[in-house]
N, C-alpha and C positions, 0 to 999 in steps of 0.2 A: 587549503581547500576553500572553494568559493561557495557561499550559501546564498541562494537566490529565492525570493518569495515565490510560492506556487500560486495558482489562480484561486484556490480556496483559502479562506482565512486560517492562518496558523500553519499552513503546509509550506514546506521548503524543499528545494532541490539542491543537492550538494554535488558539485563537480570536484573531483580530486585534482591535485596539482602534483603530477609525478616529478620526481627528481631522478633523472636518468644518468646512467653511466654505462660502461662496457658490460656490466653484469645484468642490466635490465633497468628497473626503476624501483623506487620506494615511494609510497604515498600514504598519507594518513587518511583514514576513513572515519575516525571518531576522535574528537577532541572536546572534552567536557567544557573547557574554557571557550573555545571558538563557538560552539553551539550556544552556550550561556550568554555570550556577547550579543546574540540575536534573540535573547529571551527564551531560549529552548533548553529546558533542563529535564533530565530523566535519569533514572537508574534502570538497569536492565536485568531483571531476575530471570528472564527466559531468552534463549536464542533458539531459532528454529530454522530448519532446512526443509525445503520442499523440492521434489524432483518430479518432473513430468516427461515421460518418454515421447509423447505425441504432440505434434503441432496442433493448435486449436483446442487445447485443454483450458477450460475455464475453472478457476478457483475463486470462489467468492460470490457475492460481496458479503464479507463477514465483519462483525464487530462484537465487542463485549459490552453489555448494558451496564450503566452505572449501578453501583459504585465500583464496578470492576473495569471501567473503561480504560483503554490502553493507548499509549502512543506506540507507533511502529516506526522503525528505521529499516528500510528495505533496500536490498541490492540484488541484482541478478549476477550470479557467478559463472553461469554457463548458459549458452544459447541467448534467447531474447524473449522478453515479455512486454505486453502493453499493460502497464500498471495503472490502476484507477483508484482514486479516493473520492468518496461521496460525503458531503457535509450533511450530517443529520442533526445538527445542533440548532433547535428552533430560534435561539437568540443570536445566532451568527449572521453577519451580513451576507454570507454566501450560502445560506440554508438551502438545501436540496440542489446545489450546484455540484458539478463533478470536475475533476481534473484528470487527465490521462497523460502518461509520459512513457516513452519507450526506454526500458532499462535493458541493457545488453552487457554481455561479458566484455565486449570491446569498448563501450563508452564508460563503463565503470561508475555510472551515476548512482546516487542514492536518493531516496525520497523519504522525507520526514512527514508522517501522517499523524495529525493531532488526535487527541481523545475526542470521541463523539463522531468520528468519521468511519464509514464502512470502507473496507478495503478488499480488492480482488485484482486478479490479473488473468490475461489470456496469453497462452504461449504462442510465440510467433515462429519458433524453431523447434525441431525435435531436440530431445535431451536437454531441456531447459531446467535450470536449478536456481531457486531463489532462497536467499539467506536473509533472515530478518530478526531484529531484536524487538522485544516487547517490554513495556514499562510496568506491566502487571502480570502476575501469574495467571495461567489459564484457569477459568472457573466454568465448568461445563454448564451449570445452570444459568450463567450470564451470556453464554454464546448464542448469538442470533445473527440475522442477516437480512438483506434486501435482495430482490431479484435483479439480476444483471441486465435483464431486458425490460425493466419497468418503464412504461411509456412516460411516467411522470418525471423520470430522470433524463431520458433521451440520450443515453450514452452511445457514442459513435465508436463501436468496436471496429478495428481495422481488418478483421478477418472473421470468417464464420466459426461458430462454436461447434466443435466436433465431439468433445468429451466433456461431460459435466456430471457431478454427483447429483443423485436424486434430491438430496436435501437442498441443494442450491436451486433446484427448479421449483421447490415447494415453498420457498419463502413467500409471505404475502406481499401484495403490491402496496406501495406507499398509501394509496387511497383507501385500502382496506385495513390499515393499522391505526389503532388508537394513538393519537398524538403525532401522527405523521412520521414515525420511524424511531424516535428515541424513546 
């Protein structure tokens, strides 16, 4: 597997390296040693699956506040999504910057999202499914988010949002949050 740094501090994109034969192929999507060689270490107490039947479904931008902040390792297993991470760590050199990457069932890419970053995605195909690991158990009281359309972030979504949860529309803007997000 090839691990490439993402455009926000501590984020990585992983491309698999399939080994093919007449049966199809085999590829590793997680190797504790390979990730650790890049300074990336995590245990995964939760794995999650999200399915969206409609194109244009927005999920996010979500994160868990400290001390329950989580790393995520995300992969699209069906369809296609535009996956976004936003750096909400005030001490980070990429504070309030975002990175977006197309994850598809065909490209089989993964994205490593570090603690302190909000995460979300927009489905680009019908019947899109996203599988991800989290380094911390879900804590409802720590769950929070930022608006996907916050002008302070300037995220360039590749398609219109057609379906979104009310909760995701009601997150406050960065300018209205104490501490600017975190």
